[in-house]
Every structure is written in structure tokens, then in C-alpha cells.
C-alpha positions as CSV (number, residue, x, y, z in Angstrom):
1,M,-165.4,133.0,114.9
2,D,-166.4,136.7,114.9
3,E,-167.9,136.3,111.4
4,I,-169.9,133.3,112.5
5,E,-171.1,135.1,115.6
6,K,-172.3,137.9,113.4
7,V,-174.2,135.5,111.1
8,L,-175.9,133.8,114.1
9,R,-176.9,137.2,115.6
10,Q,-178.3,138.3,112.2
11,H,-180.6,135.3,112.4
12,R,-181.6,135.9,116.0
13,V,-179.6,132.9,117.3
14,R,-177.7,133.4,120.5
15,P,-174.0,132.5,119.7
16,T,-173.2,129.8,122.3
17,A,-170.1,127.8,122.1
18,I,-171.8,124.7,120.6
19,R,-173.7,126.8,118.1
20,L,-170.5,128.5,116.9
21,L,-168.7,125.2,116.6
22,M,-171.6,123.5,114.8
23,Y,-172.0,126.4,112.3
24,K,-168.2,126.1,111.6
25,F,-168.5,122.3,111.2
26,L,-171.4,122.7,108.7
27,Q,-169.5,125.5,106.9
28,E,-166.5,123.3,106.3
29,R,-168.6,120.5,104.7
30,K,-169.2,120.6,101.0
31,V,-172.0,118.0,101.2
32,A,-175.2,117.7,103.3
33,V,-174.7,116.0,106.6
34,T,-176.9,113.7,108.7
35,L,-177.4,114.0,112.5
36,N,-175.1,111.0,112.8
37,D,-172.4,112.9,110.9
38,I,-172.7,115.8,113.3
39,E,-172.6,113.5,116.3
40,S,-169.4,111.9,114.9
41,G,-167.9,115.4,114.7
42,F,-168.9,116.2,118.2
43,D,-168.3,112.9,120.1
44,K,-168.2,114.6,123.5
45,S,-171.5,116.5,123.0
46,D,-175.0,115.4,124.0
47,R,-177.1,114.1,121.1
48,T,-180.1,116.1,122.3
49,T,-178.1,119.4,122.3
50,L,-176.9,118.7,118.8
51,Y,-180.4,118.0,117.6
52,R,-181.8,121.1,119.3
53,T,-179.1,123.2,117.8
54,I,-179.7,121.9,114.2
55,K,-183.4,122.5,114.7
56,T,-182.8,126.0,116.0
57,F,-180.6,126.7,112.9
58,E,-183.4,125.3,110.7
59,K,-186.1,127.4,112.3
60,N,-184.0,130.6,112.0
61,G,-183.1,130.1,108.3
62,L,-179.4,129.1,108.8
63,V,-179.8,125.5,107.4
64,H,-182.3,123.6,105.4
65,Q,-183.3,119.9,105.7
66,I,-183.0,117.7,102.6
67,D,-185.0,114.6,102.0
68,D,-182.9,112.8,99.3
69,G,-184.9,109.6,99.4
70,T,-182.5,107.7,101.6
71,G,-184.8,107.8,104.6
72,V,-182.3,109.9,106.6
73,A,-182.7,113.6,107.0
74,K,-179.7,115.6,105.8
75,Y,-178.8,119.2,106.6
76,A,-176.9,121.9,104.7
77,L,-176.2,125.6,105.4
78,D,-178.3,128.0,103.5
79,E,-176.6,130.4,101.1
80,P,-175.8,133.6,103.0
81,Q,-177.3,135.8,100.3
82,T,-180.6,133.8,100.3
83,A,-180.9,133.9,104.0
84,R,-180.2,137.7,104.0
85,A,-182.8,138.3,101.4
86,G,-185.4,137.0,103.8
87,N,-186.5,134.2,101.6
88,T,-188.6,131.6,103.5
89,Q,-187.6,128.8,101.2
90,N,-184.3,128.2,99.6
91,L,-185.6,126.7,96.3
92,H,-182.7,125.1,94.6
93,L,-181.9,121.6,93.3
94,H,-180.2,118.9,95.2
95,F,-178.1,116.0,93.8
96,H,-177.8,112.6,95.4
97,C,-175.0,110.4,94.2
98,T,-176.1,106.8,94.2
99,S,-172.4,105.7,94.2
100,C,-170.9,107.5,97.2
101,N,-174.3,108.4,98.9
102,E,-173.4,112.1,99.2
103,T,-176.0,114.8,98.7
104,V,-175.0,118.3,97.5
105,C,-176.9,121.6,97.0
106,L,-177.0,122.9,93.5
107,T,-177.7,126.5,94.5
108,D,-177.0,127.8,91.0
109,H,-180.0,125.8,89.7
110,T,-183.2,127.1,91.2
111,I,-186.6,125.4,91.1
112,P,-189.0,127.4,89.0
113,H,-192.3,128.5,90.3
114,I,-195.0,125.9,89.6
115,S,-198.6,127.1,89.3
116,L,-201.0,124.8,91.1
117,P,-204.7,124.3,90.6
118,E,-207.0,126.5,92.7
119,G,-207.2,125.3,96.3
120,F,-203.8,123.6,96.4
121,V,-201.3,125.2,98.8
122,T,-197.6,124.4,98.7
123,Q,-195.9,123.8,102.1
124,D,-192.6,122.5,100.9
125,V,-190.7,121.9,97.7
126,N,-188.0,119.3,97.3
127,L,-186.4,118.4,94.0
128,V,-183.6,115.8,94.2
129,L,-181.7,114.6,91.1
130,K,-180.1,111.2,91.4
131,G,-177.1,109.7,89.6
132,T,-173.3,109.8,89.8
133,C,-171.5,112.8,91.0
134,D,-168.4,114.3,89.4
135,K,-166.0,112.6,91.8
136,C,-167.5,109.2,91.2
137,S,-167.9,109.5,87.5
138,R,-164.1,110.2,87.2
139,K,-163.2,107.0,88.8
């Protein structure tokens, strides 16, 4: 937990017990998770505390929210090197499997800069590819 505490402090997040546990929970997941997934992993914790924790992580660059088209927000840890570099946006692709409903970050595949017409200002970028993941395609 010392390494997690260090990461939280680097992002100006006070390392409380629930924050340490939630970071560890997210770190162990290979896919993006919903708030309901988090609640299931912390059945004795208050929903409001979990929500506030994930929003604190998001605000401080520890996680990013993914809109994969399912209508339910999903969250994934930011890559440590991206967060450390001070990037305000973690611009990479996401892949949503229409078979198993999992969404994963494809951090090795970045979203290129897109030039917009004068007067247009980007506030968020979200690129989600949809199809069948490697696990489902092998079945």
C-alpha cells in the first residue's frame, strides 16, 4: 500500500483507507468499471463515499471516465506515466466488446490531434471502437 499512498500523494489526494482500497481495486481490474461494479466490491461502504472517491480520483487525474455508448459511465485508472507527465487529457482509444460488454483502454493507440475550424473549442475527446474482444473472438 506504500506505493499506492505515494501515487495518491503525488496527485494531491489524501490517502484515506477507502481511497487506498479503491485505488487497489481499480488497479487490479483489467477493464473499465461502473459505479455498480465498485459498489459490489465494497458492499459495506456507503454509495455516496464511493461516488465522491471516484470523482476525487477523476478530478485529480487518477482515473478517467469512459462513455462507451452503453448509457452507464465507466472508470479506469490513468496510465501512471501519462498522469505524471501532467497531461490534462489521456487521449487514447477505448474498445467496447458487444459480446461480453467489457470496455478496455487501448493506451498504446492514441487519438491524433484533430484541427477544428476557427471558433470551435474541444472540451472532451472520446473515441470508442466497438466489436468483439480477443477473449470473445476465441470462443
